[in-house]
N, C-alpha and C positions, 0 to 999 in steps of 0.2 A: 186076424186081422185088424192093423188098426187103420184111424183113419189118417186122413194125407193130403194137403192141400200142397199146388204148387203153383206155379205160376212166377212168375215180376211183375210188377206194377207199374205202367206205361205212363210217365206225366206227360201232362198238355201243358204247349206254349214253356216248356222250361223251369217249371215252378217247381222242382222234385223237392218230395221232402225226406227228411229221415227217417224211418221206420222206430222208434225207442221203447216201442212195449210191443208183444205178438205173442198171445196167447193162442193154442192150438182150436180150430171151430169142432164144436164137437157136432155130427152127423146128425141130423133128425133118428128116432130108434128102428124107423121103418126100410134107413137104408142100411144102418148095419144088421139089424137082423136077415137079410134078403141077400146080404154083401156085393151091393149095388158099386158101381161107379159111374160118376154125377159130376156135370159142369155145368158151370154157371159162370156169365161172364157179369162184370159189373162198373161203371162209370162211377164212380163216387169223388165228391167234394171233402175236402179236409179244409177245419176253418182256423181262424189264427192263433188261438186257445192247442191244434193240433188233435182233437175229435173227428170223427165221420159224419156232418154236417147231412148229407142227404146222396142218396144212392139210388140210380136208375139200373134197370136189367137190361141190357145192350143183348145176351142170350140165355134164353131160359134153360130151366135144367127138365122143363119139361111137364114139369109140378109146381104151381105157386106156392103150396104151401110148402115145400123144400125149398123153396126159393127165399121166401119170405123167413122161416128158421135160421137160414145159413148166412143171411142180411142181418138179421138183428146180432148173432153170434157175429161177426166181422166188423160191427157197429160198436162192439163192446169189447171187444179183444183187438184191437187195434189201436196205438195210439200214436201218434206223429209228433215231431220235434215243434215246438212254438214258432210261431212266423209271425211280419207283419202283413202277411199275403195269404189269399186260398191258395190251396192245391185242387187240381181234377187231374187226378189218375182213373187208367183201364186196369183190370185185374181180372183174371180166369182163375176162377174157384177151382179145383177136381176132387172131390172127396173119392177115396178107393178103399173101400175092403173087403 
């Protein structure tokens, strides 16, 4: 099996942003070794340059180390179009092995 993220970004206040680059989020080794399914829901802010600036956990996977690992991957691998405003979105990330 392989990692698989799902979910649609729900944008707040009509400030939607086009995703211009998205790479697959790699799961922590423990998740892939054990064949687990993990859900993490986050709220994030995209700055004017299209990079993720801040992430808040809304619903944890139950393991803060996994949460932090997944969030770091998300921040590096999702890049949005530049704009003259910041955007706030909510996303549920599901990793399934």
